[in-house]
Every structure is written in structure tokens, then in C-alpha cells.
N, C-alpha and C positions, 0 to 999 in steps of 0.2 A: 705565785707565792706572795703572801702579805709582806709589806715592807718591814714590819717589825720582825718577822721570822728571818727575812733576808739579812737584816742587820745582825741578828744573833748568829746566824749560820755562816755568814761570809768568812769570818776568820777560820772556821773549820774547813770550809771549801778551799780556801787559799792554801791551808796546810796540806790538805789531801792532794791538791794539784802538784805540789812539790814532789810527791812520790810517783807521779805519772810521767815525769820528764825522763826521756830515754837518752842514754849516752850512746851516740851513734857508733863510736869506735868499739865500745864494749859489746853492743848488740851484734855488730858485724863479726867480731871475734867469736862470740858465742855461737852464732850461726855457722861459722867456719870451723867450730870446735877447736879453736886455738887456745892454748893455755895462756891467758892474758896476764896471769900473775908473774910469769917469767919476765915480763917487760917492766915490772916494777923495780924501783931502786930500793935496796935494803938500807935502812938508816945506819948511821955510824954505830959501832959496837956498844958505846956507852948508852946510847938511846935505846938500842935493841934490848939491852940488859934491863933497863928500867921498865920497859913495856912488858917484857916476858916475866919479870919478877911479880908483876901484878896479877898474873894468871895462875891457875892451878897447874900442877905438873902435866896433867893430860892436855890442857889447852896450850901450854907453852910448847909441848912436844909437837902438837898439830901445827902451831904457828911456825916453828922451826922447819918442820917437814915441808910445809906449804910455801914458805917465803924465803927462808934463809938456811937451807940444809948445809951450805958450806960454812956457816957461822956457828953450828952446833957446838963444836969443841970450844970456841971462844966463850960461848955462854956457859957451858957446863963447867969450865975452869973457874968461873966467877961464882958458882953456886956452892952451898954447903953440901956435905956428903949425902945426906938423906935426899935432898932435892935432886942432886945429880943422878942418884940411883933411880929415883922415881921418873925423872924425865927420860933417862936412857931406856927404862922399861917400856914407857909409852912409845918412844921412837921405834923400838923393835916391833911394836904392834901395828904400826902405820901401814895402810894398804899401799901397794905398789902396782900401778901408778896411783898417786894421790888424786882424789877426785878434783877435777879442774874447777868446778863451780865453787866448792868449798875453799880451795886454794885462792881463788880470786877474791872471795869474800874476806878471807883472812888477810890477804894482801892489802885490801882497802882498809880493814880494821887497823892493821899495823901502820899504814900511812896516816890515817886519821889520828891514832893515838900518839904517834910521834909528833905530829904537827900540834896537837892539843897540848902535849907536854911542853913543847918549846914555847908556845904562847903563854902557858901558865907559869913558865919558869921552873918547872919541875925537872926538866932535862935540859942539858946545855947543847 
């Protein structure tokens, strides 16, 4: 490859390589079909509420079902009536058992959103 091309493409190659890094624990859990999302820590209720409020009712319900089913009542108590009804409706439609790969992805999203909110000062 010509040097000029390499210089132009190297940042893209570096970025692409970030997505090829494997999390050994996650890979082992997936191969063992373990629900890794159960091992994740749920953020405090105030942080959870801020993250869930940014999602549509359907995605908030999925997030609750996947990562914090025991916190659904706490969240719904903080919502207005129409949102509560919409999230409850979606919760009733969730598959049982919840797909573990989706639950794990939502757990990571919740972790990342909570951390990003703390860094940005949006959540305490």
C-alpha cells in the first residue's frame, strides 16, 4: 500500500481494530449461555430514572425487563400516568425468558449511559 494511502487509512484501521477486541469473560459467558446481564449492577434509582426517561416507553420497558425488573415499580411511580400505562403495556408484552443477548446489550447500554450521565453532570 502506498505511504499516502496508509497515512489516510490508518485512523480508520485503528478505529476498526477497537471493535475487534474481545471481552474474554463475556465471550466465555456467551459460549456457556450464561445470562451475563444478571451480574451487572443496577444504578441508583435516580440515575435509572434519568436514563429510562430518555427512552421511548417500549425501550424503557425492555430496559426494565432486561436489567432491573425489581425496580419497575420505583420507575413507574416516578412517571406520569400516560407513560406509566404505556410502559406497563410494553412490560406485559415482553417475552419470557427475555433474550439473553438483548438483555446483555441493554445492560451495557445502561452502564454506559449511567456513567456518561455522571461524567456530564446530568445525573448525580
